[in-house]
N, C-alpha and C positions, 0 to 999 in steps of 0.2 A: 246795241251790241251787248251791253252789260246784262240786259234781260235775257238774251239768248244764252249767255254763259251761265247765268244763274239757273235758268231752266234746265240746261244740260247737266249742271252739277247736281240739281235735285233728282233728275232721272237716274244719274249714276248712284246717288246715295240710296234711293229707294231700291234700286237693283241690288246694291250691296247688302242692304238689310234683308231683302227677300232671299238672297243667296245664303246669308247667315242663318235665317230661320229655317230654310230648307235643309241645311246641313245639321241643324240641331234637332230636327224632327226625328224621333226615334225610329219611325217606320222606314226612313231612308237609309238607315244603317243596317237593316236586315239583308242578309245575303241569300236566304233560302226560305221558302214558305213553311217549313216544318219547325214546330216548336219542340215537340217530343216525338221521337221516332220509335215505332214499334219494331219488333223482330219476330223470329219464329217461336219465341216463348212468351212474348209480352205484347199486349195491345193497350194503347191509350185511346180512350173513347170519351164522348159525352162531356165536353168542356163547359164549365160555368165560370164567369169572370166577375171580379169586383175590382174597382179602382178606388183606393183609399190612401190618403196621405202620401201621394206620389208613388205608391206601390201598386203593382198589378198582381192580383192574386188569381191563380187558376186553381179551380177544383175540378176533378175529373175522375172517370172510372179508370182503374188500372186492372187489367186482367192478367193473371200470372199462371203459367203452367209450372206446377211444383210437384215433383215426384209422380208424374203421370196424371195428377188431378188438376182441375182448372178452378181457380178461385177469382172472384171479383171483389174489389175494394174501392172505397172512395179515398182519394188522395189529394194532397195540396202541394203547390209550389208557388213561389212568388219571385218577382223581379222588378227592378227599377228601370230596366232598359230594353226588355223583351229579348235580350240575347243571353244574358247570364241568369240562370234560374237556380233557386235554392234546391238542394236535394229533395226529391219527392218524399212526402211524408204521408204514410198511410194512417187514416183516421178511424177506420172501422175494423171489426174483428174478422178473423179468418174462420169462415163458417159457410159451407155450401148451402145450408138450409136458409141462409139470409142473403149473403152476397150483396151487402149495401153498396149502391152504385148510382150512376146517372144523376149526379147533382144538377139541380135546375138553375138555381141562383142563390144569392145571399142578400138579405135585406136587413136594415136596421129597424128594430122595434123597441121603443123605449130605450133602455140602456144595454140591449143585447143584440148581437148578430144572430140571425136565423138562417140556417142552411136547409134547403129542402132536398130530399133524395128518395130513393126507392129501395125496396128489396128486390132481388132477382133470383129466387130460389132455384137451384139446380142440384138437388141432392145426388151425391155419388157420381158427379160428372167427371168423366175421364177422357183422355185424349183419343182413345180408340172408338168413341161413340159418335164422332162427327159433330155437326153443329146441333146444339140443343138450346131451346129457348126456355124462358122461365115458366114455372108451373103457375097454376091459377091462384097461388097464394101470394103473388107479388102485390105489395101494398106501399103506401106513401108514408114518409116520416119527416120529421124535422130534428135538427140538432142545434144547440145554442152555445154561444160563446161570448165572453166579455171582451176578449182580446185577440180573436182570430187565431189563437194558438191552442188553448185548452177547450175541448168541446164536450158537451154533455152526452149522455147516452141517448140514442135515437128514441123519439116519441112518435107514436102512431098518429097520423092525421085522419080523423074520422070524417072524410069529406061527404059522406051521405047522411051525416047527422048522428047524434049520440044514441039514438034508439035502434040503429041498424047494427046488427051483430057483425063482428069482423069477418066471420065465415060467409056472410051474405053480401059483402061489399063488392065482390067480383075482382077480377084481375085488373090492375091499374099500374101504370108506370109513368116515368118522365114528368114529375111535378115542376111547376114554375109558379112563383108567388109574386104578386105585385099589388100596389095600392090602387084603389079605384081612382080614375082620373077626375071624377066629379065630387066624390064624397070622401073626405079625409077620414082616416080611421077605419075604413072598410077595405078588407084585404081579400083578394081573389086567389084561388089556387086553380091553375089550369093543369090538366093531366090527360094522359092518353087512355081513354076508355070510350068506346063508341065514337070514334073520331077524337076530338078534344072535348072533354067535359069541363065544367066550371062549377066551383063551389065558393061561397064567401063566408067570412067570419069577421067579427069585430074584436076578438080577443085571442085568436089562435087556439082556442079550446073547443068552442062550439061552432060547428060548420053547418051550412045550409046548402043543399044541392040546388043548382040553378038551371042547368040544361047542358046541351052539347051541340056541336056543329061538326060538319065534315072536315077532316084534317088528317095530316100525317102525324108522325111522332116527333118527340124532342122539341116541344113547343117553347118558344121564347117570345115575350111580348114587350113592346115598347109603347110608351105614351108620347106621341109626337103630333104637335099641332092639333091637340084635342081629339085625336083618334088613337085607337088601339091598332098597332101594327104587329101582326102575328107571323112569326117565322115558324115553319114546320118542315118536316122531311118526308116526302113521299118515298117511293122505291129507290130513287136515286136523285141527288141534288137537294136544293133548298128552295122552298116556295114561300110566297108572302100573301097574306090576306089582310084586309083593313076593315075596321068597323068603328062606328061612332057610339054604339050602344050595347055591344056584346050580343046582339040579337041577329042583325043583318050583317053578313060578311061578304066581301067582294074580293076576288082574286086580283092581285096587283103585280105588274111586272112580269118578267120572264123567269123560267126556271134557272136557278143559279148553279152553274156547274164549274165556275172558275177555270182553272187550267187542267181539268181532268184529262183532256185529250193528250196532254204532254207529260202528265205525272204518272209514272208507273206505280208509285206508292199509293195512288188513289184511283187506279183504274177500275177497281171493283165497285166502289161506292163513295160518294161524298154525302155527308149527313150531319145531323146534330149541330146545327148552327146556333151559336150563342153570340148575340149582337149587343154591343154597348155603345152609347153615344158619348164620345170623348172629344167632340168638336170644340169645346170651350177650352181645352187644355192644349197650349201651344206645342208642347213636345209630342203630341199625338195628332190632335186636330181633325179627326175623322170619326166616322162610325167604324168600329173595329169588329171584325167577325172572326171568331174562333170556331173551328169545326173539326170533325175527324174524317180522315180518308182511309180506306182500306184497299189493299191490293198487293200484288197484281191480280190475284184471284177475286172473284166476288165473295160476298159473305157466305152464300150457300155453298160455294166451292171449297170453303175452308178458312178464308181470311176474316173470321168473325172474332175469335178469341186470340188471334195472332195477327201480326202485320197490319195493325191499325195505328195511325199516327195523327197527332193533333197539329193542325195547320192554322195559318193566319192570312187574312185578307182585309181590305179596307175600302171605304167608299165615302163620297161626299153626299150622295143622295139616296142610298140604299138600292139603287138600280144598276149602277155601273161600278164594277169592282176592280181593284188592282191588288197586286201582291208582289213580293220581292222578285226582282229580275223579270217582271212580266214581259217587258219590251226588248229584252236582250236576245 
C-alpha cells in the first residue's frame, strides 16, 4: 500500500512541477501572435533575433510614411518577456538613396557584435507612386557594436571579392551570416541574388564568392544535427531546405503558413522568417520563429510599405508550429 501511495505522490509532484514550468514558460503568457503591429503609415518587416543574457533583441525594418515620402530604417527593440518591449530605436539614417533595412542576424566575432543588413534605395519615393522596389544599387553591409547599443557606420560587404567594383556587384538583398559547421573561423554570408548566393570569409574583410542555389528571399540558416537548415520565403509563406555540404539542397517539410487563413493582418503575405533555437532555455524551450505578415491587402495591392506586422510562432521540431491562442 505504501508503494502505491508513494507512487501516487510522485506522479502528483511531477505533475505539479510540469504545471509550474508551463506557467513560467514565456510563450504561454502571450495573448496574441503580433509583436509589433503596423498601420496605414508604418510597416514592421524583416525581423532578426538575438538572445543574450536573458534578453531578447529584435532588429527589424521599419518603414515610415513621413510628409508624403516613404523611408526605410533599421531599428531595434528588446524584451525580457516577449510582451513588454523597449521603445523602438532607429539605428540608421533617413535617406531614400540608402534605406538601410532587412537586418539578417547578429553574430559575435572576437569582442564585437556584427549585424548584417542591406540598402534598399528608392530615391524620391512618394505615397502616390504605388509599390516600388529597390533599384539595382541595393548592396549588403555590416554594422558593429561592443554593447548592442552604440553601432558603427555601415560597412560594405564585397561578397564577390575585393577586385569586383561596387557597380559590377549586381543587385543583392537580405544578408545572413553564420559560421561554417565544420571549419571554425570560416564565415558564410548568404544573400538574395540568383536565388540564394553564398560567399565566405575568414576576417569579414576579404570575401570569396562560392555559388548559388534556387531559393526565395529573406534567408535564415541554422546548424542542426550537422546539417544546414535554410528557411526562405517564396511568394507567400516560409519554406525549408536542408544540406550537409552547401552544394546539394533538398526541400523539407510543408510550406509554413501558420494561421494566415484566420489572420486578417497577414492575409496578404507571410514572409521573412527568422528562426532561433532556444530549446535549452527553460523559459522558452522551443524553436522561436519571428516573421512579418502584411494585410489585409497583398503587397502588390498596397500593403508593402504599410500594414505589415511582426509576429511570433514556435515549434519543437521545425515542422509543426504553434502560436498564441491557436487552439481557442
